[in-house]
N, C-alpha and C positions, 0 to 999 in steps of 0.2 A: 323408510319403513322400519319398524322395530324388529329385532331379531326373532322374537317369539312368534310374531305374525308370519314372518318369512318361513320359519320352520313348519308352521301349520299349513301354509300354502304348499310348500314342497312336499309335505306328507300327503296332502290331498292329491297332488299331481301324481305322486308315486303310486298311490292306491288306485287312481284312475288308469294309470299306465298298466298296472298289473292286471286289472280287470279287462282292459282292452286286449292285452296280450293273451290272456286266458281264453277270451271269446274267439279271437282270431285263430289261435292254435287249435282250439276245439273244432271250429268250423272246418279248417283245413284237414285235420286228422279225420273228422267224420266223413268229409267228401272223399278223401283218399281211401280209407278203409271201407267205406260204404260202396264206393265204386267197384272195388274188388269183390265185395260180398254180393253185390247185385249181378256182377258179371259171371263169377265162377259157379256158385250154386244156382243162381237164377231164382225164378219164382217157384215156390213160395219161400224156400229155405233162406235165400239171401235177404228177403224183406223181413223175415222173422229175426234174422241175425242183427240187422240194423235196428229193428225195433227193440231188441234185447238190450241195447245200450242207450238208445234215444229216450226210451220211457224212463229209466232210472235217472238219466241226466235231466230231463224235464221235471221229473218229480222232485228231485233234490233241489233244483233251482227254484221251483215254485215254493217249496217248503222254506227254503232259506229266505226268500223274499217276503213270504206271508207270515211265517211263524219262526222267527230267528232263533228263539230258545229251543224249539224242537229241532231245527236245522243244525244247531250247534251240537246236539247229542248225536244226531244221525251222521254228521261228518266225522265225529270221533269214532263212531262205529265203522264207517268206511275206512278210516285210517287203521283201525284195529284189524279189519279184514285184510287190508294190504300187507300189514306186518305178518299176519298169520300165513298168507300165501308165500311171502318171501322166506319165512322161517321153514316152511315145508320144502321149498325149493333148495334152501341151504342145507337142510338136514338130509334130503334125498335128492342128490344131483340128478337132473334130467327127469324128475318125476312128472313134470307137465309137458316135457318136450314132445313126446309122441302124441299126446292128446292135443296139444296146440297145433301140431303138424296137420292133423285132420280137421280141426275146428277153427283154425285161424289164430291170430295173435290176441288171444283172450286177455292175457295179463296186461299187455300194452293198452288195450282198449279200456279195461277195467281201471287202469291207472289214470287215464285222462277223464273218465266220466265225472269224478268229483271236483275237477279243477275249477270250472266256472262257479259252482256253489261255494267253493273255498275262497275264490277271489271275491265273491260277494260278501262272504263272512269277513274278509279282510278290510272291507270298508269300515267296520266297527271294531274289529279285533285283528289288527294286521299281524302282530307277532304270533298268536296261536295259529292263525291261518297259514302263515309262512312255515311254521314248524310242521303242521300237518302235511302241507304240500311237499316239504323236504323229506319227510319220513316216507311218504308214498313213492316219491321219485327215487329215493335211495335204495329201496328194495331190489328193483331190477339191476341196478348198478352193482350192488353187493353180490347178487347171484352171478353176474358176469365175471366179477373178480374171483369168486369162489371156483368157478369152472376153469379158471386159469387163463383164458384168452378173452381179452376185452375186444369184442367185435361190435360193430354198429348194427345190432339187431333192432327189431321193432320196439322192444321194451326199453332199450337204451336210448333209442331215438325219441321216445316219448319223455324220458326222464330229463333230458337237457332243457327243453322249453319249460318244463315244469319247474326246474331249478331257477330259471330266469324269473318266473313269476314269484317264486318264494323269495328270491333276493330282493326284488322290488318291494314286496310287502314287508320284508325284514327292515329294509332301509326306511320305509314309511313309519313302521312301528318305532324304530329308534329315533326318528325325527320327532315323533309325537311325545316320546317319553322324556327326552333330555331337555331340560329347560335351557333357555338362552343364557349365555354368560352375562 
């Protein structure tokens, strides 16, 4: 097999692995967080909380599948929102802590909502998708470092699997970009 073909196959496998990882993580995170939301507030608040992230997740996924050009812009907007939230948390330490204590891990959930649509974007544009995922995942980690104690909170727990997906997409993008010797 020629080296260029092997690189393309490797890149395709890495993109598929990133998408599978993103879907698996999103399902597990949704079941975990959704279980707590349905148990603690119960009906109707818990169901509304779960719908508050499943609807955007489904909408972003559908847009990315059906209208990739619009999805591209929406995913950059999601990345910008994640950066804005991280900057607010960095500028005003503990700004969202009390609010999240009463409303749940909103930043962690908002971080994983665009993961599957970004992994879908990674099928065509792996390097920009990897960059966006890494930016979104880096926000909670930067906030934890700023607060001085790196603990394994919900936002940090979400960041680690996201960085794995970003790494897989980055490797796929690099394999696509570099010609065989």
